[in-house]
N, C-alpha and C positions, 0 to 999 in steps of 0.2 A: 369626372376624373380631371384633376387640375394639373397633372404633370405626367410625363412618360419617360421611360428609360432611354437616355441618349446613347449613341454608339460607344462613346468613351466609357461611360459608366457600365454598359453591358460587358465590354471587354475586360474592365477591371474586376467585375463581379465573377466572370467565368475564370479569370486567372487567379482569383483568391486574393487580389491586391487591395480590395476595399477595406476600410476600417470596419469593425464589427457592427457598429451602429448603422453605417451606410448599407452594409450588406443585408442587415435585417430589414431595413426600409425597402430595399429593392425586392427582397423576397415577399414582403407583405404586399407590395404593389403588384407583383407578378401573379399572386393568388387572385387578385381582383380584375386584372386587365388581360383579356385574351389577346389583344393586338400586340402588346409588349411580349407576351409569351411566345407568340408566333415569330416576332422579330428576333428574339434571343435564340429560339430553336433554329431559325434559318441561318444564323451566323456561326453556329457551332461547327467546329472543324471535325472531320472524321476521327481524328485522334482523341479529341475531347469527348466525342460521343461514345467512343469505345471505352474510354476511362470511366465515363459515367455509367455505362452498362455494367462494367466489371464491378464497380463499387456497389451498385444496387444488387447485383447477383450475390456478392459476398455478404451484404447485409441480410438479404433474404435467407441465405443458408444459415447465417448465425442466429437469426431470430426465429425462423419458422421450423427448422429441423428439430427432431426429437432429441432429448439428451443423449449425447454420444459417449461420454466418459462415465467411468464408474462413480466418480464424485458427483456428477450431475444427476445420475440415476438415484443415488443415495439421497441427495438433497431433495429431489422431486418427490420422495416419499413423505416428507414432512413439511415442505414449503410449496406455495403456489408456483406455477411455471414461470410467471413474470419475475418473481423474486429470485428464482434460481438463475435466470438469465442475467440479472443485474449482479448477482454474486460472482458467477463464473467468468464474467467479462473482466474482472480485475486481474491485472498482470500478476499480482501476488499469488493467485491460485493456480498459476501455470506450473506444470510438472518440472520444467527445467529449473525454475527458481528454487522450488522446494528441494529438489535433488541436490543442487549445488550447496545449499545451506546445510542440509543434514549430512552431506558428504564431508563438509569441512569439520563438523562436530565429530563425525565418525573418525576422521584422521586424528583429531586431538585425543580421542579415547584410545586409539591404537598406539599413538605416541606415548601415552601415559603408561601403557602396559609394556612396551618395548624398552623404554628408558627407565629412569629412576622413578618415574611416576609423578614427580613434583611439577616438572615443566609442562607436561601434557595436560595434567589436571588444571593447572593454573590457566593455560590457554583456553581450555574448555569453559571454565567458570567465567572468564572475561568475555569470550566470544558468544557464548550461548544466548545472552540477553539481546544480542544484535540480530539474531535470526527472526524472532517475531517482530522486532522493531522495523526491520526492512520490509516485512510483509505488510505491516500497518501502513507504512509510507507508500507502498504501492497499491494499497487497497482502494484508494480513491484519489487518483492523481489528477493532473490538469489536462494538458492538451493531448497527450497520447493515451489517455484512458479510453479503452474501447467503448465504454458506455457513458463517457463524459457528456457528450451532446444530448444523448437520450435522457440522462439523469437531470439535465438542466431544463428540459422542455416538458417532461411528463410530470403529473401531479403526484410525485413520490418524494417524501422529505429526504433531503440530503443527509441529515443527521442519522436518520434511521438506516439509510443505505450504508453509511460509513460504519455504524455500529454493527450491522449485519456482517459486513465484510471483515471488520476487525475480529468479530467472534469466530468467523470461518477461519481466519488466519491463525488465531489462537488455538482453535481445535486441531489445526493441521500441524502446528509446530511445537506447542508446549508439551503434549504427551510424548512426542518423539524425543525431544530434548530431555524430558524426564527419564525415559527409558535408557537413553544413552548415558545419562548421569549415574544411573544405578550400576552401569557397567564399569565405572571408574574404579581403579584399584583402591581398596580400603573403604570406599563409599563414605558413610558417616556425614558429618556436617558439611564438608566441602561440596558434596553432591547436590545440596539444595541452596547454596549461596547465590546461585545465578537467578533464582526465581524472583526474588524481590526486585532486583534491578530490571528484569524483563517486564514485570508488571508495571513498574514506575515509568519506564521508558515508553511503553505502549500507551499508557494512560496520558502521559504528558503530550505525546504526539497527537492523540485524539483531541485533547483540550485545545492545544495551540492551532490545530487545523481549522478552527472556526474562522481564523483571519489570515492564515498563511498556508502556502502549499505544503502538504504533509511531507513531501520529499526534502524540502529545504529544512523543515523542522527536524526531521529524522537525521539528516546529515549533521546538523549542529549538535544534536544530542549524542550522536555517535562519537563525534570528536571530543565532546566534554566527557563522555563515559571512558573513552580510551585514555584521556589525560588523567582522569581520576583513578583509574585502575592500573596505570602503567607501572607504578611502584611494585605492584604484586607480581609482575613478570620479570623484574630484574633485581631480585634479592641475592644475597650471598648463597652460593650453591649448597652449603651445609645447613642452611636454615630449613627447619621442618615446613611442610606444606601449609599447615594452618597458620603458622607464624608468618610465612611469606605472604599469604593472602591478606592477613590482617594488617600488613603494612599499608593497605588502602583502607580508608575509613568506610568505604562502601561495603566491606566484608566483615566489619566488626558488628557486634550486636546493636549498638546505637545507630550505626549507619543502616543496617537492615531495617530497623524499626522506622527510621526516617524515610526510607524508600517506600515502605508499605504505606506510611501516612501520606506521602506525596502521591502515590497511586490513587488512594481513596479521595484525596482532595481534588486531584485532576479530574477524576470521573465526575465528582460532584459539580465542578465548574463546567465541564462539558455538557452535563444534563441541564443545568440552569441556563446555559447560553446556547441551547440547541437551535433556537431560531436564527442565530447568527450564521449558521452554516448555509442558510438559504441564499444569502447575499455575500458570501465569503469573498474577500479581496485577495487576489493572488498577486502579491507584489514581491 
């Protein structure tokens, strides 16, 4: 052994103040050096030891316990347990997020029935694509992803993990949004205008996530989508619903075809560049 962990490095490591490369070097050294492990253990304060014990207890409960929710039990019927754990750790699959998003769409449906129908339906069509987009953005985040460190250290392809979580988000959001769309007054074509944008936004997020943080990508796409569809929300009041929506190119037939083509192209790019997810740069 050519070097040992000095007191300053040990303190910085315990405080989480070391750069990532230095911290990884310390960890690799501690695995091989019993004397340095003993020194680090002896200098740990009671508060740090208590925090360490709480962290490991939480990890143990999260990893070793049997599936606790209905979603976990359902997924466990068709997927291996380790895959279920990686899926359910995504913040996008938490009930609070799902309830908030579907509640917003439900309010839009209610508003379309209580009012003239045009404003509420327009809000639904514009907002509905953002629900699965937010889920995909959260499906595989960066520092606060509950399985981020695990996914980075186990032999499990990041692209496969992201695709699995994206599929889980789509399965949890698209059918609900579709059912709520059927409840819109009049239904017809406006009830399906949100689907092509939703597929395109999700696919583009997946493709760009090879090199960027999905949440930053989704935020930019959200702003672009709202800017592109804003004209559909502020037409003259006497304008019919379909005419109001078609003030935005995204809701015209050429725009819908273009969005579907963008979704297919983005998925193709993501698949061909799937190896880039393994060394993604979060800048």
